[in-house]
Residue, then its C-alpha position, 0 to 999 in steps of 0.5 A: x292788527x286792528x286799533x281799538x276803534x268803534x267801526x261800522x256793524x259790518x267791519x265788526x262782524x268781519x273782523x271779530x266774528x267767529x264765522x267758520x267753515x265745517x272743518x275737518x277735525x283731524x285736521x284741527x286736532x294739534x291746533x285744539x290740543x296746543x291751546x296756547x300760541x305766541x303772536x309776534x308783531x314786528x316790522x319797521x314800526x319798532x324803530x319809531x317805537x310809537x313815536x314820530x317827531x316828538x308826537x306819540x300815537x297816544x295811549x290807545x293807538x297801536x305802535x304798529x299804525x303809527x305811519x297811519x295814525x300820524x299821517x307820516x308821509x309815505x316816503x319818509x316812512x319808507x326810509x326807515x327801512x335803512x335804519x332797520x338792522x336788528x342785531x340781537x335777532x336770533x330765531x332759534x333763540x325766539x323759538x326756544x323761549x317760546x317752547x320754554x314757556x309752554x307755547x306750541x305754535x308761532x304766528x308772526x307778521x309776514x307783512x303788516x299794513x304798512x306793506x313791508x314784508x318780512x321776508x324776500x319778495x319779488x313783487x315787492x322791494x319794500x321788503x327786509x332783504x332788498x330794503x335794509x341793511x340786515x338782508x336777512x330773510x326773518x320769516x325764512x329764519x323763523x320758519x327754519x328754526x320752527x321746523x327744527x324745533x318741532x314748533x308749529x308755524x303760522x304766518x300773519x299777512x295783511x291781504x287787504x290794508x297796504x298802506x304803501x303797495x297799493x291796498x285798502x286803508x281802514x274803513x275807506x278813510x281819505x289817504x293822507x299822502x298824494x302818491x296813495x291816492x287813486x290807486x287800483x286795489x284789484x291791481x294789488x290783489x294780482x300783483x302783490x297779494x297773490x305773488x306774495x301769498x305764493x311766496x309764503x307758502x313755499x315756507x310750508x306755514x301750518x297757518x295763516x292768519x289774514x286781517x282786516x278785510x276792508x273791500x273784500x268782496x267774495x270774488x276778490x277773496x275767491x281768487x286769493x283763496x284759490x291759491x291755498x286750495x292745493x294745500x287742504x292741510x294749512x288752517x286759516x282763520x276767518x278774516x280773508x273777507x267776502x263770506x270765505x270764512x275759516x277754519x276758526x274764529x278770532x275774538x280780538x282783546x276779549x274772552x266771550x261770555x260763551x261760545x258754541x263755536x268749535x274752534x276760536x283763538x282769542x289774541x291778547x296782547x301782553x301789553x297793558x295799553x293794548x298795543x301790538x306793536x312795540x312802543x318804548x313808552x309802554x310801562x304798563x304790562x298785563x300780569x302773569x295772574x291775569x294771563x294765567x287766568x285768562x288761559x284758564x278761562x279761554x280754555x274752559x270755554x274750548x278756546x286757544x290763547x295766542x299772546x302777542x309780544x312785540x320785539x323792539x328794533x334790535x329784535x329784543x322781547x321787552x324784558x318785562x314781558x319776558x318775566x311774565x311769560x317765563x312765570x306763566x311757563x313755570x305755572x304750565x309746567x306744573x298745571x299744564x296737564x289741565x289746559x292741553x289737550x283738554x275740552x271746555x269743562x262740563x261747568x260754564x260757571x263756578x263760584x270758585x273759577x273755572x274747570x275743563x276736562x279731559x277723557x274722565x278726569x275734570x281739572x277744577x281751577x280755583x281762582x276764589x279760594x274759599x274761606x270755608x275750606x270747602x268747594x262745592x260742586x254740582x257733579x253727578x258722578x262718582x269720584x274715584x280720587x281727588x288731588x291737587x296737579x302740583x301733588x298728585x299722592x296727597x289725596x283731598x277728602x270728599x263728602x256728599x251733601x243734598x247730591x252736591x260733591x263737597x271737596x275739603x281744601x287747606x285753609x290757604x291757597x297753595x298757589x295764589x295764581x290759580x290752583x288746580x284740582x284734579x277729579x278722577x271721575x267714574x264716566x265722562x263729566x256730567x252735571x246735576x243741573x240741566x241748564x247751567x246758562x238759562x239765558x242762552x238764546x233767550x227772547x231779548x228786547x232793547x231800548x233801540x237797535x242800530x240796524x238789522x245787524x244789530x238785534x237784542x236777541x244776538x247778544x245771547x246767542x253765544x255766536x261771534x259773528x253777531x252783536x247788539x248796538x243800540x242807536x246812535x247818540x243815545x246817552x243811555x241804553x238798556x238790554x233785557x231778557x226773557x228767562x221764560x219762567x222764574x229762574x235763580x241768577x247769581x253771575x253775569x259775563x258780558x263781552x263788549x266789542x271795541x274798547x270800553x265804552x260803557x262806564x256805568x251799568x247795573x243788572x236789575x231784575x223785575x219784580x212787578x212793575x219794578x226794576x230792582x238792581x242786583x249788581x252795579x258797575x262801571x267799565x265792562x271791555x273784553x271780558x267782564x264777569x261778577x257774581x252776586x247774591x243770587x236773585x230769583x226772577x224771569x226778566x233781567x236787564x243790563x241797564x247802561x247808565x253812561x256810556x262814552x260811545x254807542x256800546x257793542x255788545x258781543x256776548x252776554x250771559x247769565x248763570x245759574x245759582x241756587 
């Protein structure tokens, strides 16, 4: 995966956009129903584990990028292969564990940017079979275990960045090692990438997951894509580059405010410091509560969660990660019906949480338990019955007032992680309110725009391959949206790309010539959302009062509230 850095707008759009081809829905059916998969980043970088000669890669640096970040001589890094002998690796146990905690597919790094292949390759001797005492084809082992256990199987492959086999370097930065200068990128594609992709296809993967297409032109990408043309059922992501597109989008370490795209997948780490590869110094982990809320939010917007685990050099998952995934798995065993096979909920915003739906069932995920013991829902349908998913035989009391549905619930939340309530309805769920996201596709203006790829309107279009970015070297900035008419707003969601550059902001609404704040905050990051006392106005603006770098707003939406 890529580092958390501020890259050019072009790279942002290529790496983290949602741009996708018109897709065969039948091919995507299993993937869309799955909703939850395991990402595994594993390679030689697990040996230094984020540290080299006493120097750390840093809090926001990825363990998988250590060779580049610390400018390690390539010969010294390649010598690590002689130490790679993970005695605890067991493919059957890995796959069985992923299944036991509710995951439906696995994507493992077959080759990351360091160029080390986790499979036997005739194209490069720098691979796990030929260069290590382990002598075991990891990809083959995982592929076999997945097939045996009925788990869908995917392969991550770094097709462009390769720091040891002649590929590209991030952002075309200068090479730190003389042996890597004056390389032939097209020769690398023809003699390393294409042969290795052919080797990987022999494992019959269900997914190919490309990454960081630096220097990838349409012609180069076409040469790679041609290898897959006889495999129409393989699902590919949107990071091959060269305008080729893909079957699904890939927001990284972020959840969009709202998405209009058919198929997308947020990839998140279990690491609290957002490292993909294992780091021995990593002691901060995302909590089960945070990750359960994340998968709920992603499913409520029609996406998948690909959750990363970085095994250590011995082939073991970090104990804290296993514990977290087991808690999530236990929650999924009870509530998985509200995630698997569902579609985005009819309500993109609810004060108490999120919703998904399936046929005539509406699943309400209550994340903020009501103090008055009532849930208010602008539902148009008649309800046949209501119950908690954890106790379906206990029916909940319903009433209607001013056309709104009210559900009486216990004083305390039965499940502090997230309680799911099921409504069985007459017909497909329909909202009483016509437009719950009144800011969607509305006209916007900004204090400045960095370039033609950074227009203010792009922040409100719900497309994964666009963003707004102010001009460089600004100390403050603002982004304003015209709702077209007086509109009652009570919540906001913001997705900032490439780290947390916003450090102080406020949401404001316009009264006459004055801007009045209705919400104040500090950091935004990949998934900010908040509700506030509803205010009615035609113009709203995000006023960025302090930043540590130029912010990039992938998506922002305002939600209706009476």
